[in-house]
C-alpha positions as CSV (number, residue, x, y, z in Angstrom):
1,X,19.4,12.5,15.0
2,X,16.8,12.4,17.8
3,X,17.4,10.0,20.7
4,X,15.5,9.0,23.7
5,X,16.2,6.2,26.1
6,X,15.1,3.3,23.9
7,X,14.3,5.0,20.6
8,X,16.6,6.6,18.0
9,X,15.3,8.5,15.0
10,X,17.7,9.4,12.2
11,X,16.4,12.0,9.7
12,X,16.9,12.4,6.0
13,X,19.5,15.1,5.0
14,X,18.0,18.2,3.5
15,X,21.4,19.2,2.1
16,X,21.2,16.2,-0.3
17,X,17.8,17.3,-1.4
18,X,19.0,20.8,-2.1
19,X,22.0,19.6,-4.1
20,X,19.7,17.2,-6.1
21,X,17.2,19.9,-6.8
22,X,19.9,22.4,-8.0
23,X,21.5,19.8,-10.3
24,X,18.1,18.7,-11.7
25,X,17.2,22.4,-12.2
26,X,20.4,23.1,-14.1
27,X,20.0,20.1,-16.4
28,X,16.3,20.9,-16.8
29,X,17.1,24.5,-17.9
30,X,19.8,23.3,-20.3
31,X,17.3,20.9,-21.8
32,X,14.8,23.7,-22.3
33,X,17.4,25.9,-23.9
34,X,18.5,23.1,-26.2
35,X,14.9,22.4,-27.2
36,X,14.5,26.1,-28.2
37,X,17.8,26.0,-30.2
38,X,16.9,22.9,-32.1
39,X,14.5,24.8,-34.4
40,X,17.4,26.1,-36.4
41,X,18.7,22.7,-37.4
42,X,18.6,21.7,-41.1
43,X,18.1,17.9,-40.9
44,X,14.5,16.9,-40.1
45,X,15.6,13.4,-38.8
46,X,18.2,14.8,-36.5
47,X,15.8,17.4,-35.2
48,X,13.1,14.9,-34.4
49,X,15.5,12.5,-32.7
50,X,17.0,15.4,-30.6
51,X,13.6,16.8,-29.7
52,X,12.4,13.3,-28.4
53,X,15.7,12.8,-26.5
54,X,15.7,16.3,-25.0
55,X,12.0,16.0,-24.1
56,X,12.7,12.9,-22.1
57,X,15.6,14.6,-20.4
58,X,13.5,17.6,-19.5
59,X,10.7,15.5,-18.2
60,X,13.0,13.3,-16.2
61,X,15.0,16.1,-14.6
62,X,11.8,18.1,-14.0
63,X,10.5,15.1,-12.0
64,X,13.8,14.8,-10.1
65,X,13.6,18.5,-9.3
66,X,10.1,18.1,-7.9
67,X,11.2,15.1,-6.0
68,X,14.1,17.1,-4.5
69,X,11.8,19.9,-3.5
70,X,9.4,17.3,-1.9
71,X,12.3,15.9,0.2
72,X,13.3,19.3,1.3
73,X,9.8,20.3,2.4
74,X,8.8,17.0,3.9
75,X,10.3,16.4,7.3
76,X,10.8,12.7,7.2
77,X,12.8,10.3,9.3
78,X,15.1,7.8,7.5
79,X,15.5,5.2,10.2
80,X,13.7,4.4,13.4
81,X,15.7,2.3,15.8
82,X,14.4,0.9,19.0
83,X,14.8,-2.2,21.2
84,X,12.5,-4.3,19.0
85,X,14.2,-3.6,15.7
86,X,14.8,-1.1,12.9
87,X,12.4,0.5,10.5
88,X,14.0,1.6,7.3
89,X,12.4,4.6,5.5
90,X,15.0,5.3,2.9
91,X,16.1,3.6,-0.4
92,X,14.7,0.4,-1.8
93,X,14.1,-1.0,1.7
94,X,11.7,1.8,2.5
95,X,8.9,0.5,4.8
96,X,10.6,-2.6,6.0
97,X,10.8,-3.4,9.7
98,X,13.5,-5.8,10.8
99,X,13.5,-7.4,14.2
100,X,16.9,-7.6,15.9
101,X,16.4,-11.4,16.3
102,X,16.0,-11.8,12.5
103,X,19.4,-10.3,11.8
104,X,22.2,-12.8,11.5
105,X,25.0,-10.6,10.4
106,X,26.1,-7.1,9.4
107,X,28.7,-6.4,6.8
108,X,30.2,-3.3,5.3
109,X,30.2,-3.1,1.5
110,X,32.4,-0.4,0.0
111,X,31.9,0.4,-3.7
112,X,34.8,1.9,-5.6
113,X,34.2,5.6,-5.5
114,X,30.6,5.1,-4.4
115,X,28.6,5.1,-1.2
116,X,29.3,2.7,1.6
117,X,26.5,0.3,2.4
118,X,25.7,-1.6,5.6
119,X,24.4,-5.0,4.4
120,X,21.9,-6.6,6.8
121,X,21.8,-10.3,6.6
122,X,18.6,-11.9,7.8
123,X,17.3,-15.4,8.5
124,X,14.5,-15.3,5.9
125,X,15.5,-12.9,3.0
126,X,12.7,-14.1,0.8
127,X,10.1,-12.7,3.3
128,X,11.3,-9.2,2.6
129,X,11.3,-9.7,-1.2
130,X,7.8,-11.2,-1.1
131,X,6.4,-8.3,0.9
132,X,7.5,-5.9,-1.8
133,X,6.0,-5.1,-5.2
134,X,7.0,-3.6,-8.6
135,X,10.4,-1.9,-9.0
136,X,11.1,-2.1,-5.3
137,X,10.8,-5.9,-5.5
138,X,13.1,-6.1,-8.5
139,X,15.7,-3.9,-6.6
140,X,15.5,-6.2,-3.6
141,X,15.9,-9.3,-5.8
142,X,19.0,-7.8,-7.5
143,X,20.4,-6.8,-4.1
144,X,19.8,-10.4,-2.8
145,X,21.5,-11.9,-5.9
146,X,24.5,-9.6,-5.8
147,X,25.0,-9.3,-2.1
148,X,23.2,-12.4,-0.7
149,X,20.8,-10.2,1.2
150,X,18.0,-7.9,0.1
151,X,18.5,-5.4,2.9
152,X,21.1,-2.6,2.9
153,X,21.4,0.9,4.2
154,X,23.4,3.7,2.7
155,X,24.0,6.7,4.9
156,X,24.2,9.1,1.9
157,X,20.7,10.4,2.5
158,X,20.8,10.2,6.4
159,X,21.7,12.8,8.9
160,X,24.2,10.4,10.4
161,X,27.7,9.2,9.6
162,X,28.2,5.6,8.6
163,X,30.4,5.0,11.6
164,X,27.7,6.3,14.0
165,X,25.1,4.1,12.3
166,X,27.3,1.0,12.5
167,X,28.0,1.7,16.2
168,X,24.3,2.1,17.0
169,X,23.3,-1.0,15.1
170,X,26.0,-3.2,16.6
171,X,25.1,-2.0,20.1
172,X,21.4,-2.8,19.6
173,X,22.2,-6.1,18.1
174,X,24.3,-7.2,21.0
175,X,21.7,-6.0,23.5
176,X,18.6,-7.3,21.7
177,X,19.4,-10.7,20.3
178,X,21.1,-11.1,16.9
179,X,23.3,-14.1,16.6
180,X,26.5,-12.6,15.2
181,X,28.0,-9.4,13.8
182,X,30.9,-8.5,11.5
């Protein structure tokens, strides 16, 4: 986490990328091994079904492996926080800039045995949904429907603890103009 007087940059964790890459590589190699072993099966129908399924698994986890390597190599910041607002560069909210005066409330959402999310409630949630396209837009719509806000931040991929992020966000909100916090 880099910090100057008015600007804070929180990077993306390389450790998560390494773990993701190792898991993807293991599943990829198991899939390749299983594809080779399928040749000895008797039933043609079962063999074709398994070859299609395993091919999809190999392609998917091969892609996830390359994505993990990309995240390890690329030195990218996950969040930029300054006196104007916060730019989110991680998750489905990637690319969104939220002004502090647009934020109405912060809430903590804790999933059972899952990551903790910081939900960011804004005055005009539809603005963020309309500025997105494709799968990203669908994710924001689903988030808006389930949590009543399209914007959320999980610290799983950030080089920052959830408590530190919450403290930074609340301090900036109090200083720079949001209406309330929770």
